[in-house]
C-alpha positions in Angstrom: -6.2 2.3 -31.6 -8.7 0.7 -29.2 -8.0 1.3 -25.5 -9.7 1.2 -22.1 -9.2 4.5 -20.2 -9.7 5.8 -16.7 -11.3 9.3 -16.9 -11.9 9.9 -13.2 -10.9 8.0 -10.1 -13.4 5.5 -8.7 -15.2 5.2 -12.0 -15.4 2.4 -14.6 -12.9 2.3 -17.4 -14.3 3.6 -20.7 -13.6 2.2 -24.2 -12.1 4.8 -26.5 -10.2 5.2 -29.8 -6.9 6.8 -29.2 -4.5 8.2 -31.8 -0.8 7.6 -30.9 2.0 9.9 -32.2 5.0 8.5 -34.0 7.6 7.0 -31.6 10.0 9.5 -30.0 13.8 9.2 -30.0 14.1 6.2 -27.6 10.6 4.9 -28.0 9.2 1.9 -29.6 5.6 1.2 -30.7 4.5 -2.1 -29.2 1.6 -4.2 -30.5 0.1 -5.5 -27.2 -0.7 -9.2 -27.2 -1.3 -9.6 -23.4 -1.5 -7.4 -20.4 -1.8 -8.6 -16.8 -4.4 -7.0 -14.4 -2.5 -6.2 -11.3 -3.6 -5.2 -7.8 -1.7 -1.9 -8.4 -4.2 -1.2 -11.2 -6.9 -1.4 -8.6 -5.1 1.0 -6.3 -4.9 3.5 -9.2 -8.6 3.0 -10.3 -9.8 3.2 -6.6 -7.7 6.4 -6.0 -5.6 4.7 -3.3 -2.6 5.9 -5.4 -3.0 9.6 -5.9 -2.4 11.8 -8.9 -2.5 9.4 -11.9 -2.0 11.1 -15.3 -5.7 11.3 -16.3 -7.1 10.4 -18.7 -5.1 7.2 -18.2 -4.7 3.8 -19.9 -3.8 1.4 -17.1 -1.7 -1.7 -17.3 1.9 -2.4 -16.6 2.4 -6.2 -17.1 2.6 -6.0 -20.9 3.8 -8.4 -23.5 3.9 -7.4 -27.2 5.9 -7.0 -30.4 7.9 -4.0 -31.6 6.2 -2.6 -34.8 7.9 0.8 -35.1 11.0 2.5 -33.6 12.2 6.0 -32.9 15.3 7.4 -34.3 17.6 6.2 -31.5 15.8 3.1 -30.6 18.1 0.2 -31.6 17.8 -2.3 -28.8 15.1 -4.4 -30.4 14.5 -5.4 -34.0 11.1 -5.0 -35.5 9.0 -8.0 -34.5 10.9 -8.6 -31.3 8.9 -9.7 -28.3 9.3 -7.4 -25.4 8.0 -7.1 -21.8 7.0 -3.7 -20.5 7.1 -3.3 -16.7 5.9 -0.8 -14.1 9.1 1.3 -14.1 8.8 3.3 -17.3 11.5 6.1 -17.0 14.0 7.5 -14.5 16.1 10.7 -14.6 19.5 8.9 -14.5 21.1 11.8 -12.8 19.9 11.8 -9.1 21.8 10.2 -6.2 19.4 7.2 -6.3 19.9 6.5 -10.0 23.6 7.0 -9.8 23.8 4.8 -6.7 22.0 1.8 -8.2 18.6 2.6 -6.7 16.7 3.9 -9.6 13.6 2.4 -8.1 13.7 5.3 -5.6 14.1 8.0 -8.2 11.8 10.9 -7.2 11.2 11.8 -10.9 10.5 8.3 -12.0 7.5 7.6 -14.3 5.4 4.5 -14.1 3.6 2.5 -16.8 -0.1 2.5 -16.3 0.0 5.3 -13.7 1.9 8.4 -14.9 2.5 6.9 -18.4 -0.2 5.2 -20.5 -0.1 1.4 -20.2 -1.2 -1.8 -21.8 -5.0 -1.9 -21.6 -4.9 -1.2 -25.3 -4.1 -2.6 -28.7 -0.8 -0.6 -28.9 1.4 1.5 -26.7 4.5 3.7 -26.9 7.3 2.9 -24.4 10.9 3.8 -23.8 12.8 0.8 -25.1 15.5 1.3 -22.4 13.1 0.1 -19.8 11.8 -2.9 -21.6 12.9 -6.5 -21.3 13.7 -9.0 -24.1 11.4 -12.1 -23.8 13.0 -15.1 -25.3 11.6 -18.6 -25.6 8.3 -20.0 -26.8 6.1 -19.4 -23.7 2.6 -18.2 -24.3 2.3 -14.4 -24.1 -0.6 -14.4 -21.6 1.3 -16.6 -19.2 4.4 -14.4 -19.4 2.4 -11.2 -18.7 2.1 -11.6 -14.9 5.9 -11.9 -14.6 6.3 -8.2 -15.5 5.1 -7.1 -12.1 3.8 -10.0 -9.9 7.0 -11.9 -10.9 9.4 -9.0 -10.7 8.1 -7.5 -7.4 7.9 -11.1 -6.0 11.5 -11.6 -6.9 12.6 -8.4 -5.4 10.7 -9.0 -2.2 12.2 -12.5 -1.9 15.7 -11.1 -2.4 15.0 -8.5 0.4 14.0 -11.4 2.6 17.7 -12.5 2.5 18.7 -16.1 2.9 15.6 -17.0 4.9 14.9 -20.8 4.6 11.4 -20.8 6.0 9.4 -18.1 4.1 5.8 -17.2 4.8 3.7 -15.6 2.0 0.6 -13.7 3.0 -2.0 -13.3 0.3 -1.6 -16.1 -2.2 -2.4 -14.4 -5.5 -0.5 -13.5 -8.6 2.8 -12.6 -7.0 2.8 -15.3 -4.3 2.0 -18.1 -6.7 5.1 -17.1 -8.8 7.5 -16.4 -6.0 6.5 -19.6 -4.2 7.9 -21.6 -7.2 11.1 -19.6 -7.3 11.6 -20.1 -3.5 11.0 -23.8 -3.7 13.4 -24.0 -6.7 16.0 -22.3 -4.4 15.5 -25.0 -1.7 13.4 -22.8 0.7 10.4 -24.0 2.6 7.3 -22.0 1.7 4.3 -21.3 4.1 1.2 -20.0 2.4 -1.2 -17.8 4.3 -4.6 -17.4 2.6 -7.8 -15.5 3.5 -9.7 -17.4 6.3 -12.2 -19.7 4.7 -10.7 -19.5 1.2 -10.4 -23.3 0.6 -9.7 -22.8 -3.1 -6.7 -20.6 -2.5 -5.3 -23.0 0.1 -5.6 -26.0 -2.3 -4.1 -23.9 -5.0 -1.1 -23.2 -2.8 -0.8 -26.8 -1.9 -0.9 -27.9 -5.5 2.3 -25.8 -6.1 4.2 -27.8 -3.5 4.3 -25.4 -0.5 5.4 -26.9 2.8 2.3 -25.7 4.6 -0.9 -23.7 3.8 -3.4 -22.2 6.2 -5.5 -19.2 7.1 -3.8 -15.8 7.7 -4.9 -15.8 11.3 -3.4 -19.2 11.9 0.1 -20.0 13.3 2.4 -22.1 11.2 3.8 -25.3 12.6 7.2 -23.6 13.3 8.6 -20.1 13.5 9.5 -18.4 10.1 12.7 -16.8 9.1 10.9 -14.2 7.1 7.4 -13.3 5.9 6.4 -11.4 2.8 3.1 -9.6 2.7 1.3 -9.4 -0.7 -2.1 -8.7 0.7 -2.5 -4.9 1.3 -3.7 -5.4 4.8 -1.9 -3.5 7.5 -3.2 -5.7 10.3 -1.1 -8.6 8.8 2.1 -6.8 9.8 1.9 -7.6 13.6 0.4 -11.0 12.8 3.5 -11.8 10.7 5.9 -10.4 13.3 4.3 -12.7 15.8 5.3 -15.8 13.8 8.7 -14.7 12.7 11.7 -15.8 14.7 14.1 -13.4 16.5 16.3 -11.7 13.9 13.7 -12.4 11.2 12.1 -9.9 8.8 8.7 -8.9 7.5 8.7 -7.6 4.0 5.8 -5.5 2.8 5.7 -6.0 -0.9 2.7 -3.8 -1.9 2.7 -0.3 -3.2 -0.3 0.5 -1.0 -1.5 -0.9 2.3 -4.1 -0.1 4.9 -2.9 1.4 8.1 -0.8 -0.8 10.4 -2.4 -1.0 13.8 -0.5 -0.4 17.0 1.2 -3.4 18.4 3.3 -4.3 21.4 7.0 -3.7 21.1 7.7 -7.3 22.1 6.7 -8.3 18.6 9.5 -6.2 17.1 12.1 -6.8 19.8 15.0 -9.2 19.5 16.0 -7.6 16.2 13.1 -8.4 14.1 12.6 -5.9 11.3 9.9 -4.6 9.0 10.7 -3.2 5.6 9.0 -2.2 2.4 9.6 -2.9 -1.3 9.4 0.1 -3.7 9.1 -0.5 -7.4 11.9 -2.4 -9.2 15.1 -1.8 -11.0 16.1 -2.9 -14.5 18.8 -5.0 -12.8 16.1 -6.8 -10.9 14.4 -7.6 -14.2 17.5 -8.9 -15.9 18.3 -11.1 -13.0 14.8 -12.4 -12.7 14.3 -13.2 -16.4 17.7 -15.0 -16.4 16.5 -17.0 -13.5 13.2 -17.9 -15.2 15.2 -19.6 -18.0 16.5 -22.1 -15.6 13.2 -23.3 -14.2 9.7 -24.0 -15.5 7.5 -21.4 -14.0 3.8 -22.2 -14.2 1.6 -19.1 -14.1 -2.1 -19.7 -13.4 -4.2 -17.2 -15.4 -7.7 -16.2 -16.1 -8.1 -14.5 -19.5 -10.4 -11.6 -20.4 -11.2 -9.7 -23.5 -9.9 -6.1 -23.6 -13.6 -4.9 -23.4 -14.0 -6.9 -20.2 -11.3 -5.0 -18.3 -13.8 -3.7 -15.8 -15.0 -7.2 -15.0 -11.4 -8.4 -14.6 -10.8 -5.6 -12.1 -14.0 -6.4 -10.2 -13.1 -10.1 -10.1 -9.7 -9.2 -8.7 -11.1 -6.9 -6.2 -13.5 -9.5 -4.9 -11.0 -12.3 -4.7 -12.5 -14.4 -7.6 -9.2 -14.8 -9.4 -6.8 -17.6 -8.3 -3.5 -16.7 -9.8 -3.5 -13.8 -12.3 -6.0 -12.0 -14.5 -4.8 -11.2 -18.0 -6.3 -9.2 -20.8 -6.0 -10.3 -24.4 -6.2 -7.1 -26.4 -5.7 -8.7 -29.8 -8.2 -11.5 -29.4 
């Protein structure tokens, strides 16, 4: 089975032939048809997330078909289309799992980080953490929903009932959550890298209320801001444009250090919070929601062998929307 593997942090992925074992008790063997290239993959490759399970096959925005099942794997029929997300396994017994917060399980395992992921022709996954993907949407356009969409949805939910929502970093996650927010009747304000005219026009094409540079002030105070760009300096910038009582949600798994800022930016009951992983409940809610609206994911496709180029393009801001690998092409 062909795969792209990370052998050492901060090195290029290497093409390899990998022999997979037979599926375990709750596992299914998935024939991968599309795998999104997420910024979290960059954090793993660039060693900003520590202790990946090396050698590692990255990738956690996976769409594919079930081609074999373990002894107790009965959720999906052979040939069923499934989505494989970041959350790959939890203990089910700790206080977090029992309290509905499995995203915080300290023993959790993650696809493409501590478990092999979807930069491959096939992968083994625990079926209990997969999602059924109905409908006739193209696999490559569905792939970004498995992380950019899911984390975007969770971050929007944690922003509460905010009507005026700012999105900092208009990439894979923001271009999906903007459509969800607009569908819900919210006004979206898109903040892009200064000088990135293409990203600004892309945001405007999706119907946002306003789009401008991340160092600009929106025309009115925001109820909440969500940060997808992993730039700590954006936290005080976002606090400065959020109304009293508003919130700033940091949606990334990694961020550069937040600089010191005056207390007045936080005062009057503003708050800063983070998003950690996702729950299966998030996924079920999100995919039920996607069936009620026509999400348009903007993608740039790459061959599996071009995974390093896809990561480089993402790192340097050359991708508007989401990068997706096509392992079976």
